[in-house]
C-alpha positions as CSV (number, residue, x, y, z in Angstrom):
1,M,91.3,132.5,85.3
2,S,92.1,136.0,86.3
3,S,95.1,137.0,88.5
4,S,92.7,138.1,91.2
5,A,90.7,134.9,91.3
6,T,92.3,133.0,94.2
7,I,95.5,133.2,96.2
8,S,96.5,130.5,98.6
9,V,99.1,131.3,101.3
10,G,100.5,129.7,104.4
11,I,100.5,126.1,103.0
12,Q,103.7,124.2,103.3
13,G,104.3,120.9,101.8
14,D,102.1,118.0,102.7
15,G,100.7,119.1,106.1
16,T,98.8,116.9,108.4
17,N,96.1,119.0,109.9
18,G,93.9,119.8,106.9
19,K,94.4,123.5,107.3
20,S,94.5,125.6,104.2
21,A,94.6,129.4,104.8
22,V,92.9,130.2,101.5
23,L,92.1,133.8,100.7
24,A,89.6,134.9,98.1
25,N,89.6,138.6,97.3
26,G,91.4,139.2,100.6
27,K,88.9,137.3,102.8
28,E,89.5,134.0,104.5
29,I,87.1,131.4,103.3
30,R,88.2,128.2,105.0
31,K,90.3,127.0,107.9
32,R,89.5,123.3,107.7
33,G,87.9,121.0,105.2
34,P,86.0,117.8,106.0
35,N,88.3,115.2,107.7
36,C,86.7,112.4,105.7
37,G,85.1,113.2,102.4
38,V,84.5,112.1,98.8
39,R,88.2,112.6,98.0
40,H,89.0,109.9,100.6
41,L,86.5,107.6,98.8
42,Q,88.4,108.2,95.6
43,C,91.6,107.3,97.4
44,V,90.1,104.0,98.7
45,L,88.9,103.2,95.2
46,L,92.3,103.9,93.7
47,F,94.0,101.9,96.5
48,F,92.0,98.8,95.5
49,G,92.3,99.6,91.8
50,L,96.1,99.4,92.2
51,T,95.7,96.3,94.3
52,V,93.9,94.7,91.4
53,A,96.4,96.0,88.9
54,Y,99.4,94.6,90.7
55,A,97.7,91.3,91.5
56,L,97.0,90.9,87.8
57,R,100.6,92.0,87.0
58,V,102.5,89.6,89.4
59,N,100.1,86.6,89.3
60,L,102.4,84.9,86.7
61,S,105.5,85.3,88.8
62,V,104.5,82.5,91.1
63,A,102.1,80.7,88.7
64,I,104.9,80.1,86.2
65,V,106.7,77.9,88.7
66,A,103.7,75.6,89.0
67,M,103.0,75.9,85.3
68,T,106.4,74.5,84.4
69,D,107.0,72.1,87.3
70,N,104.6,69.1,87.7
71,S,105.8,68.3,91.2
72,T,103.8,71.2,92.5
73,N,100.4,69.7,91.6
74,P,100.6,66.7,89.2
75,D,96.8,66.9,88.6
76,F,97.2,69.9,86.3
77,E,98.8,70.3,83.0
78,T,102.4,71.7,82.9
79,Y,104.5,73.1,80.1
80,T,108.1,73.1,79.0
81,W,109.0,76.7,78.1
82,D,112.3,77.7,76.6
83,N,112.7,81.1,78.1
84,K,110.7,82.1,81.2
85,G,112.4,85.5,81.3
86,V,110.7,86.4,78.0
87,V,107.3,85.2,79.3
88,L,107.7,87.3,82.5
89,S,108.9,90.4,80.7
90,S,106.3,90.2,77.9
91,F,103.9,92.3,80.0
92,F,106.1,95.3,79.6
93,F,106.3,95.1,75.8
94,G,102.7,96.3,75.8
95,Y,102.9,98.3,79.0
96,V,105.4,100.9,77.7
97,V,103.5,101.5,74.5
98,T,100.4,103.0,76.1
99,Q,102.0,105.2,78.8
100,V,102.3,108.5,77.0
101,P,99.1,108.2,74.9
102,S,97.2,107.4,78.2
103,G,98.6,110.5,79.8
104,Q,97.3,112.6,76.9
105,L,93.9,110.8,76.8
106,A,93.5,111.4,80.6
107,H,94.5,115.0,80.1
108,R,92.0,115.6,77.3
109,F,89.0,113.4,78.3
110,G,89.4,112.6,81.9
111,A,90.7,109.4,83.5
112,K,87.7,107.6,84.9
113,Y,86.7,105.6,81.8
114,L,90.3,105.1,80.7
115,L,91.0,103.4,84.0
116,F,87.8,101.5,83.9
117,F,88.2,99.9,80.5
118,G,92.0,99.3,81.1
119,L,91.5,97.2,84.2
120,L,88.4,95.5,83.0
121,L,90.1,94.3,79.9
122,C,93.1,93.1,81.9
123,S,90.8,91.2,84.3
124,V,88.9,89.4,81.5
125,L,92.2,88.4,79.9
126,A,93.4,87.0,83.2
127,I,90.4,84.8,83.4
128,G,91.1,83.5,79.9
129,T,94.8,82.8,80.5
130,P,94.6,79.1,81.5
131,W,92.6,78.3,78.4
132,L,94.9,80.2,76.2
133,A,98.0,78.5,77.7
134,S,96.5,75.1,77.0
135,F,95.5,76.1,73.5
136,G,98.5,78.1,72.4
137,G,101.3,77.4,74.8
138,Q,104.1,79.8,75.5
139,S,103.3,82.0,72.5
140,A,99.7,82.5,73.5
141,V,100.7,83.4,77.1
142,I,103.2,85.9,75.8
143,A,100.6,87.4,73.5
144,V,98.0,87.8,76.3
145,R,100.6,89.3,78.6
146,V,101.5,91.9,76.0
147,V,97.8,92.9,75.6
148,Q,97.4,93.0,79.4
149,G,100.4,95.3,79.5
150,L,98.8,97.5,76.9
151,S,95.6,97.7,79.0
152,Q,97.5,98.4,82.2
153,G,99.5,101.2,80.6
154,V,96.6,103.5,81.5
155,V,96.8,102.8,85.2
156,F,99.6,105.1,86.5
157,P,98.9,108.1,84.2
158,S,95.2,107.9,85.0
159,T,95.9,107.6,88.8
160,H,98.3,110.6,88.7
161,N,95.8,112.6,86.7
162,I,93.0,111.8,89.2
163,L,95.2,112.6,92.2
164,S,96.2,115.9,90.7
165,R,92.5,116.8,90.6
166,W,91.4,115.4,93.9
167,S,94.4,116.1,96.3
168,P,94.5,119.4,98.2
169,L,98.1,120.6,98.3
170,E,98.5,120.0,102.0
171,E,97.3,116.4,101.6
172,R,99.1,115.5,98.4
173,G,101.9,113.3,99.7
174,R,99.7,111.5,102.1
175,L,96.9,110.7,99.7
176,T,99.4,109.7,97.0
177,T,101.1,107.4,99.4
178,Y,97.9,105.8,100.6
179,C,96.7,105.2,97.0
180,Y,100.0,103.7,95.7
181,A,100.2,101.5,98.8
182,G,97.5,99.5,97.0
183,S,100.1,98.2,94.6
184,Q,102.1,96.6,97.4
185,F,98.9,95.2,99.0
186,G,98.0,93.6,95.7
187,T,101.5,92.1,95.4
188,V,101.4,90.8,99.0
189,I,98.0,89.2,98.6
190,M,98.9,87.6,95.2
191,L,102.3,86.3,96.3
192,A,101.0,85.0,99.7
193,V,98.0,83.0,98.4
194,S,99.1,81.9,94.9
195,G,101.3,79.1,96.2
196,E,98.4,77.7,98.2
197,M,96.0,78.0,95.2
198,A,98.5,76.3,92.9
199,S,98.8,73.3,95.2
200,S,95.1,73.1,96.0
201,N,92.4,71.2,94.2
202,L,91.8,74.2,92.0
203,G,95.4,74.2,90.8
204,W,97.4,77.0,89.2
205,P,94.5,78.1,86.9
206,S,92.7,79.4,90.0
207,I,95.4,82.1,90.4
208,F,94.2,83.7,87.1
209,Y,90.5,83.0,87.7
210,I,90.3,84.6,91.1
211,S,92.5,87.6,90.4
212,G,90.5,88.3,87.2
213,L,87.1,88.0,88.9
214,V,88.2,90.5,91.6
215,G,89.2,92.9,88.9
216,V,85.8,92.7,87.3
217,V,84.1,93.5,90.7
218,W,86.4,96.5,91.2
219,S,85.6,97.8,87.7
220,A,81.9,97.8,88.5
221,A,82.5,99.7,91.8
222,W,84.7,102.3,90.1
223,L,82.1,102.8,87.3
224,L,79.5,103.6,90.0
225,F,81.5,105.7,92.4
226,G,84.7,106.9,90.7
227,S,85.2,110.3,89.1
228,S,87.9,112.1,87.1
229,S,87.6,115.3,89.2
230,P,85.5,116.9,91.9
231,S,83.4,118.8,89.4
232,E,82.2,115.5,87.8
233,N,81.2,113.9,91.1
234,R,77.6,114.1,92.2
235,F,78.2,113.1,95.8
236,I,80.7,115.8,96.8
237,S,79.8,118.8,99.0
238,A,80.3,122.3,97.9
239,E,82.6,122.8,100.9
240,E,84.9,119.9,100.0
241,R,85.0,120.8,96.4
242,N,86.0,124.4,97.3
243,L,88.7,123.1,99.6
244,I,90.2,121.0,96.8
245,E,90.0,123.4,93.9
246,K,91.1,126.5,95.8
247,S,94.3,124.8,97.2
248,Q,95.7,123.7,93.9
249,R,97.7,125.2,91.0
250,V,95.4,123.4,88.6
251,V,93.2,125.1,86.0
252,E,89.4,124.5,85.7
253,D,88.4,121.3,84.0
254,G,87.2,123.0,80.8
255,E,90.4,124.9,80.4
256,K,92.6,121.9,81.3
257,K,91.1,119.8,78.5
258,S,92.1,122.4,75.9
259,L,95.5,123.2,77.6
260,P,98.3,122.5,75.2
261,T,101.1,120.2,76.3
262,P,104.5,122.1,76.3
263,W,106.5,119.2,75.0
264,L,109.7,121.1,74.3
265,K,109.7,122.8,77.7
266,I,109.1,119.4,79.4
267,F,111.9,117.6,77.7
268,T,114.4,120.5,78.3
269,S,113.6,120.8,82.0
270,P,116.5,119.5,84.1
271,A,114.1,118.9,87.0
272,F,111.9,116.6,84.8
273,L,114.8,114.9,83.2
274,S,116.3,114.0,86.6
275,L,112.8,112.7,87.6
276,T,112.7,110.5,84.5
277,L,116.2,109.1,85.3
278,V,115.5,108.3,88.9
279,H,112.2,106.6,87.9
280,C,114.1,104.5,85.4
281,T,116.8,103.4,87.8
282,H,114.3,102.7,90.6
283,N,112.3,100.4,88.3
284,W,115.3,98.4,87.3
285,G,116.0,97.5,90.9
286,F,112.4,97.1,92.0
287,W,111.2,95.0,89.1
288,T,114.3,92.8,89.1
289,L,113.3,91.8,92.6
290,L,109.6,91.6,91.9
291,T,109.9,89.2,88.9
292,E,112.9,87.2,90.1
293,I,112.4,86.7,93.9
294,P,110.3,83.5,93.5
295,T,112.9,81.9,91.2
296,Y,115.8,83.0,93.4
297,M,114.1,81.6,96.5
298,N,113.3,78.3,94.8
299,S,116.7,77.9,93.1
300,V,119.3,79.4,95.5
301,L,117.5,79.2,98.9
302,G,115.8,75.8,98.1
303,M,112.3,76.7,99.1
304,D,109.2,74.8,97.8
305,I,106.4,76.8,96.1
306,K,104.3,77.1,99.3
307,S,107.0,78.6,101.4
308,N,108.4,80.4,98.3
309,A,105.1,82.2,97.8
310,L,104.7,83.0,101.5
311,Y,108.2,84.4,102.0
312,S,108.1,86.1,98.6
313,S,105.2,88.2,99.9
314,L,106.9,89.2,103.1
315,P,109.1,92.0,101.5
316,Y,106.0,93.5,99.9
317,L,104.0,93.2,103.2
318,A,106.9,95.2,104.8
319,M,106.7,97.7,101.9
320,W,102.9,98.1,102.4
321,I,103.3,98.7,106.1
322,M,106.2,101.1,105.6
323,C,104.0,103.2,103.2
324,Y,102.0,104.2,106.2
325,V,105.0,104.5,108.6
326,F,106.7,106.9,106.2
327,A,103.5,108.9,105.5
328,I,103.0,109.4,109.3
329,L,106.6,110.4,109.7
330,A,106.3,112.9,106.9
331,D,103.1,114.3,108.5
332,I,104.9,114.8,111.8
333,M,107.9,116.5,110.1
334,N,105.6,118.8,108.1
335,K,103.5,119.6,111.2
336,W,106.6,120.7,113.0
337,E,107.7,122.6,109.9
338,C,111.2,121.4,110.5
339,I,112.1,120.7,106.9
340,S,111.3,122.1,103.5
341,L,109.3,120.2,100.9
342,N,112.4,120.0,98.7
343,F,114.4,118.3,101.5
344,S,111.5,116.0,102.4
345,R,111.3,114.7,98.8
346,K,115.0,114.0,98.6
347,F,115.3,112.6,102.1
348,F,112.6,110.0,101.6
349,N,113.9,109.2,98.1
350,S,117.3,108.5,99.5
351,V,115.8,106.2,102.2
352,G,113.9,104.4,99.4
353,H,117.1,103.9,97.3
354,W,120.2,103.8,99.3
355,I,119.1,101.5,102.1
356,P,117.9,98.9,99.6
357,M,121.2,99.4,97.8
358,V,123.1,98.3,100.9
359,A,120.7,95.4,101.5
360,L,121.2,94.1,97.9
361,I,124.9,94.1,98.3
362,G,124.6,91.9,101.3
363,L,122.1,89.7,99.6
364,G,124.7,88.9,96.9
365,Y,126.6,86.8,99.5
366,M,123.6,84.7,100.8
367,T,123.4,80.9,100.4
368,K,121.1,78.1,101.6
369,E,123.0,78.2,104.9
370,T,121.9,81.8,105.5
371,T,118.3,81.6,104.3
372,G,116.9,83.6,107.3
373,L,119.3,86.4,106.8
374,A,118.6,86.4,103.0
375,I,114.9,86.8,103.7
376,A,115.6,89.6,106.1
377,L,117.7,91.4,103.5
378,L,115.1,90.9,100.9
379,T,112.5,92.4,103.2
380,V,114.7,95.4,103.9
381,A,115.5,95.9,100.2
382,V,111.9,95.9,99.1
383,G,110.3,97.4,102.3
384,M,112.4,100.5,102.3
385,N,111.3,101.2,98.7
386,A,108.0,102.5,100.2
387,A,109.8,105.8,100.9
388,V,109.8,106.7,97.2
389,Y,106.1,107.4,97.3
390,L,107.0,110.5,99.3
391,G,110.0,111.1,97.0
392,F,110.1,111.0,93.2
393,Q,106.7,109.2,92.9
394,V,104.7,112.4,93.8
395,N,107.2,114.8,92.1
396,H,105.2,114.8,88.8
397,I,102.4,116.6,90.6
398,D,104.8,119.0,92.3
399,L,106.3,120.1,89.0
400,A,103.2,120.5,86.9
401,P,99.8,119.4,88.4
402,N,98.1,120.4,85.1
403,H,100.1,117.9,83.2
404,A,100.7,115.3,86.0
405,G,99.2,112.4,83.9
406,T,101.3,113.2,80.9
407,L,104.5,113.5,83.0
408,M,103.8,110.2,84.7
409,G,103.1,108.6,81.2
410,I,106.5,109.8,80.0
411,T,108.6,108.7,83.0
412,N,106.7,105.5,83.4
413,C,107.2,104.6,79.8
414,A,110.9,105.2,80.1
415,A,111.1,103.4,83.4
416,N,109.2,100.3,82.2
417,I,111.6,99.9,79.4
418,M,114.0,99.2,82.3
419,S,111.4,96.8,83.7
420,L,111.3,95.0,80.4
421,I,115.1,94.8,80.1
422,A,115.8,93.8,83.7
423,P,114.4,90.2,83.5
424,L,116.1,89.7,80.2
425,T,119.4,90.8,81.7
426,V,118.9,88.4,84.6
427,D,118.5,85.6,82.0
428,A,121.7,86.7,80.3
429,I,123.7,86.8,83.6
430,V,122.2,83.8,85.4
431,K,123.0,80.7,83.3
432,D,122.8,78.4,86.4
433,E,119.8,79.4,88.6
434,K,121.4,77.6,91.5
435,D,124.6,79.5,91.4
436,P,124.6,82.3,94.1
437,V,127.6,84.0,92.5
438,E,125.7,84.7,89.3
439,W,122.8,86.1,91.4
440,R,125.4,88.3,93.2
441,T,126.1,90.1,89.9
442,V,122.3,90.7,89.4
443,F,122.1,92.3,92.8
444,F,125.2,94.4,92.4
445,V,123.9,95.8,89.1
446,S,120.6,96.8,90.8
447,S,122.5,98.4,93.6
448,G,124.5,100.5,91.1
449,F,121.2,101.8,89.5
450,Y,119.9,102.7,92.9
451,L,123.1,104.7,93.7
452,V,123.2,106.7,90.5
453,G,119.5,107.4,90.2
454,N,119.1,108.9,93.6
455,L,122.3,110.9,93.4
456,L,121.0,112.6,90.2
457,F,117.6,113.3,91.9
458,I,119.4,114.9,94.9
459,I,121.4,117.2,92.5
460,F,118.8,118.2,90.0
461,G,115.4,117.4,91.5
462,K,113.0,120.3,92.3
463,T,109.7,120.6,94.0
464,Q,108.5,124.1,92.8
465,V,105.8,124.3,90.2
466,R,107.4,124.9,86.8
467,K,106.3,127.9,84.8
468,W,105.3,125.7,81.9
469,N,102.6,124.2,84.1
470,D,100.5,127.2,83.0
471,Y,101.7,127.2,79.4
472,G,98.8,128.3,77.1
473,I,96.8,130.1,79.8
474,E,96.4,133.8,78.9
475,S,96.3,134.9,82.5
476,S,97.4,132.6,85.3
477,T,97.3,133.1,89.0
478,E,100.1,132.8,91.5
479,M,98.9,130.0,93.7
480,E,99.9,128.2,96.8
481,G,103.2,126.6,97.8
482,K,105.2,128.4,100.4
483,P,104.6,130.9,103.2
484,E,106.3,133.6,101.2
485,G,103.6,133.2,98.5
486,K,105.7,131.7,95.7
487,N,106.0,128.2,94.4
488,V,106.9,128.8,90.8
489,A,110.3,128.4,89.2
490,E,112.0,128.3,85.8
491,P,112.3,124.9,84.1
């Protein structure tokens, strides 16, 4: 890439109108790209891919209640397991291992097949879970969850890698939010219907059969229509491909695959380190709620599994809806050009952390007599988390689009160590599941993580492309970012 190849100016943040005043050799080549194109098809596919991933991830959270309590459906086998926290957290033992390797594999070879094989394997294992539970008990379920975690470790690095290739700068926040909203949609669907499935004639095994079969169907659709980048897609128009590629600070596919990863520069970048820390603290709070809400509602609020599953899904329904609300709000703010991209990222990240922090503090004082208020606070605590998709969640692509998959692999690996530890910490704190005082400690700890993580992101977080994004390129071009024509900063 020569320094005269392409210069993009006049783009600010994640605009809403699709404009991209792109100049090539001093001539304007585009005012507006297609409003609905192949990039949006990729977004839809990724949305449902994350729907499947999270359905497969959280199906055990409700199923485990029916699997260990024969009052739910006495027609199906139940088990006596010593430590449900270990079973619930076992997914993350595998999940953290494949994060960084997945980022590198996606960087070198493209993310399409990595995502395909990862979710296909996870889906097949879900279908086999009931048989494995009957055959090998708790140990077999832990083993299969570890392998499912290994297979799903490819999901976020692959998704971020694909988004870095498919998202024009001015649509980055919006498309990222729409894609990751699929994770909440999958959680909502799984939590909402799993209680009914467990108490039906099909019993708790149907939770695993149905989620697994849906995953196999999605894998087939992705294989047919998904692509790692615009250059590998046979359906994309030349106009849309030009819109995407000329608005990004991303090198060509051939160059990218041979681009070295600047490990030292990454791990000594304050902006990246603050991103890693906020990802860790967010995951602690979020996954404490995701894995423990069914147990909390059953034990403290006294809800049966049907109402438990339904009300457990409400917070994630709120989060799914708020994904779109926040995306629209960000679009309006950017259209009016009333805030900078840096302020936008930190504002939304604060909404996604500090409002849940306050709600969790209130939740610590709830009892059976205040069930309605407890559900409302849970809904706020989880629903407001949607704002982070316009905060730290997209910041990997802001800092280094050429290495977005690798950066996500690193931060997600560290963050999911927190996801692994969080349920175990709940087990250590909560000795009597019916004691609201012990749950209060759990919620206070999560609130503390939310407070500290976002504060560090506000102080040290950045949105300008790091210079090490182009590390290894002999001649790089100054591309897009701000009206003044610069969007590059030191580490």
